[in-house]
VOGUDREN-409249 format. One record per residue (C-alpha): x, y, z; residue in one letter. Coordinates in steps of 0.1 Angstrom, whole numbers, padded with zeros to 4 digits, always signed. Layout:
BEGIN
XYZA...
This chain:
BEGIN
-0333+1189+2003M-0337+1186+2040S-0332+1215+2065D-0314+1196+2093R-0294+1163+2087P-0317+1134+2095N-0303+1104+2113W-0325+1080+2093Q-0316+1096+2060R-0282+1114+2060E-0271+1092+2089G-0282+1059+2074R-0246+1047+2069D-0228+1073+2090W-0192+1063+2098P-0189+1045+2131N-0227+1046+2134R-0227+1018+2160E-0208+1041+2184A-0234+1068+2183S-0255+1081+2212L-0280+1109+2215F-0278+1124+2251P-0298+1155+2259V-0279+1183+2278E-0278+1221+2278S-0312+1221+2261G-0298+1202+2231L-0301+1167+2218R-0265+1159+2210W-0249+1134+2186H-0220+1118+2204L-0198+1089+2194Q-0181+1068+2222V-0157+1040+2215M-0128+1021+2231G-0115+1018+2267E-0087+1036+2285G-0079+1072+2293P-0106+1095+2280V-0097+1115+2249I-0120+1142+2236L-0120+1150+2198L-0136+1183+2188V-0141+1190+2151H-0139+1223+2133G-0164+1247+2117T-0187+1230+2092G-0176+1195+2100A-0190+1167+2122A-0179+1133+2136T-0173+1120+2101H-0141+1140+2103S-0127+1114+2127W-0141+1084+2108R-0107+1067+2104R-0088+1083+2132L-0112+1076+2161A-0112+1038+2157P-0073+1038+2157L-0073+1059+2189L-0099+1036+2204A-0073+1009+2206E-0057+1028+2235R-0082+1054+2247F-0119+1058+2254Q-0128+1082+2226V-0155+1109+2229L-0164+1127+2197A-0194+1150+2196P-0210+1169+2168D-0208+1205+2179L-0241+1224+2184P-0259+1230+2151G-0235+1207+2133H-0242+1173+2119G-0268+1156+2140F-0266+1178+2171T-0295+1201+2176Q-0290+1238+2169A-0293+1263+2197P-0302+1300+2191P-0277+1316+2167A-0263+1338+2195S-0251+1307+2214A-0230+1296+2184L-0201+1316+2198S-0168+1305+2213L-0180+1310+2250P-0214+1295+2241G-0200+1263+2225M-0174+1258+2252A-0201+1261+2279A-0224+1237+2261A-0197+1211+2256L-0187+1215+2292G-0223+1208+2303G-0223+1176+2281L-0191+1164+2298L-0205+1170+2333R-0236+1150+2324Q-0215+1122+2311L-0193+1123+2342G-0162+1124+2319K-0130+1143+2326A-0108+1140+2295P-0071+1132+2301A-0062+1144+2266L-0081+1168+2242V-0076+1171+2205V-0092+1199+2185G-0092+1206+2147H-0092+1242+2135S-0119+1261+2155A-0123+1230+2177G-0088+1238+2191A-0101+1273+2201A-0131+1257+2219I-0108+1234+2239L-0085+1262+2248A-0114+1283+2261R-0126+1253+2281M-0092+1249+2297C-0089+1286+2305L-0123+1289+2322V-0118+1256+2341G-0143+1234+2323L-0116+1208+2316I-0082+1201+2330D-0064+1177+2305P-0028+1167+2306R-0023+1183+2272A-0042+1200+2244L-0033+1189+2208I-0042+1215+2182S-0046+1200+2146L-0042+1230+2123N-0058+1251+2151G-0074+1284+2144A-0065+1300+2177L-0059+1337+2168L-0078+1364+2149P-0069+1367+2112L-0042+1392+2104N-0046+1423+2084G-0075+1430+2060L-0090+1395+2062P-0094+1400+2099G-0113+1433+2095H-0135+1418+2067F-0143+1383+2080F-0166+1390+2109S-0188+1417+2093P-0191+1396+2061A-0200+1365+2081A-0226+1384+2101K-0241+1396+2068L-0242+1361+2053L-0257+1346+2085A-0285+1373+2085A-0295+1365+2049T-0322+1338+2052P-0319+1323+2017F-0282+1318+2017L-0280+1285+2036P-0304+1271+2010H-0283+1286+1982L-0251+1271+1996F-0268+1237+2000A-0281+1238+1965W-0247+1247+1951R-0232+1217+1970A-0251+1194+1945S-0229+1206+1917A-0206+1178+1906P-0173+1193+1916D-0184+1220+1942A-0173+1201+1973V-0142+1188+1956E-0131+1224+1949R-0139+1234+1985L-0118+1206+1999V-0089+1213+1975R-0089+1249+1987S-0078+1237+2021T-0047+1221+2007G-0059+1186+2014S-0069+1157+1992T-0097+1134+2004L-0109+1101+1991D-0144+1099+1974P-0160+1087+2007V-0147+1118+2025G-0159+1141+1997I-0194+1124+1997A-0198+1129+2035L-0190+1166+2033Y-0214+1169+2004R-0241+1151+2025R-0238+1177+2052L-0234+1208+2031I-0266+1197+2012S-0286+1204+2044C-0294+1241+2048P-0297+1238+2086G-0261+1225+2089H-0249+1254+2066V-0269+1279+2086G-0253+1269+2118A-0219+1271+2102T-0225+1306+2090L-0239+1316+2125S-0208+1302+2142M-0186+1322+2118M-0207+1353+2125A-0204+1350+2163N-0167+1339+2164W-0145+1364+2183Q-0109+1352+2190L-0095+1385+2205E-0105+1375+2241P-0088+1341+2236L-0057+1357+2222E-0054+1379+2253R-0060+1349+2277A-0038+1324+2259L-0006+1331+2280P-0026+1317+2309G-0032+1283+2293L-0021+1256+2318R-0019+1223+2299P+0009+1219+2274P-0001+1230+2239L+0011+1210+2209F+0006+1227+2176L+0004+1201+2149V+0006+1219+2116V+0001+1206+2080G+0027+1225+2060D+0004+1225+2030N-0025+1240+2050D-0041+1268+2029W-0069+1275+2055T-0048+1282+2086V-0013+1290+2072P+0016+1273+2090P+0029+1307+2101A+0000+1310+2124E+0016+1285+2147A+0046+1308+2151Q+0022+1336+2161R+0006+1314+2187V+0041+1305+2201R+0048+1342+2203G+0020+1345+2228R+0027+1312+2245L+0064+1304+2242P+0060+1269+2258T+0038+1257+2229A+0055+1231+2208R+0052+1231+2170I+0051+1198+2151I+0051+1198+2113S+0033+1173+2091L+0050+1175+2057P+0028+1176+2025R-0005+1176+2044L-0032+1202+2043G-0059+1215+2067H-0076+1181+2069L-0044+1163+2077A-0061+1139+2102H-0084+1128+2074E-0057+1124+2048E-0033+1103+2070R-0051+1091+2101P-0026+1065+2108E+0002+1090+2110E-0018+1114+2132V-0029+1085+2155A+0007+1075+2160D+0016+1111+2168L-0012+1115+2193I-0003+1083+2210T+0034+1094+2213R+0024+1127+2227L+0000+1109+2252A+0030+1089+2264V+0052+1120+2267S+0027+1137+2291V+0020+1106+2311G-0015+1098+2298V-0003+1065+2284L+0027+1043+2295T
C-alpha cells in the first residue's frame, strides 16, 4: 500500500494519460491534463476525486474547447501542501497561481461538488473572470441543521488521527467497499470507474488530503459573499443526488436569484461520470448561450 499515488504505478494506465503535464507552481508539483483547442474551459473535481472523474467528459469537450483539468492539491497526483492550506481560500489561491503560470484565462469554468465552491471563490476574489460558472451538483452552502454542526468538528477529529487514512485505505481493498461508497451518492458507475476510485482510496496520502480538506472547509464566508458573484451561475442538479440533495440548489437561488437550475433526471452526484455525453451536450449549449461558442 503506497502513501501517495505514484504516476508509474497508480498512474500507469491513467485515463487520458497522454494529456498529462506536471507543472510546478505555488510550491506544488501539479498533475494537469490539457487537451483540445478553442476557448479555455477549466474543470475542477470534487473532494476525494481526481482527473479520472472527467475521463469520458473531457475528450468530448475537447472537440470544441481547450480543456484544463488539474488534480487539486493533495488529490490524485498533485503534491500535498500543508494541511492548513487545504482550505477553500488556500485551494482557490493555489489554483489561481497555476492559471497565472500557464497564462490561461478560462472562458468557462465547470466545478463538481466542492469544485464548484472553489470556482465561486476564485470568481469572487478576482482570480478568474469567466463568462459563466457551471456547478455540477455543487456543494456551495454549509450543511443545514445538525449535520452542519457535526460535520466540521468530526472531520477535524478524523484528520487529526494519524492512523485513519491507512485504515480507510485498507478498507478500500474490501471487495464491495468502493461500490457501496459510490452507490451512497445515488450514482451508478461502470467497473472502470469503480476501479479508479479504488486505486485512489487505496493510497493513504490521497485519503489524508481528503480528510484534511473536509476538516478545513468553511462555506459560511462563501455563503455571505455569494450574492456578489458576477458570472452567470448554472446549477446543474442530478435529481437522484444523495450527497448534495437537489433542494440545495433552491437554497443557493434564494441567495442568488439569478442562478438558473437545470435538472438531470435519474442521475446522482456523479452525473457527469454516469452520462458524459448528456453533460457535454448541456455544457456546449450553455457555452453557446453565454457567447463562449457560436
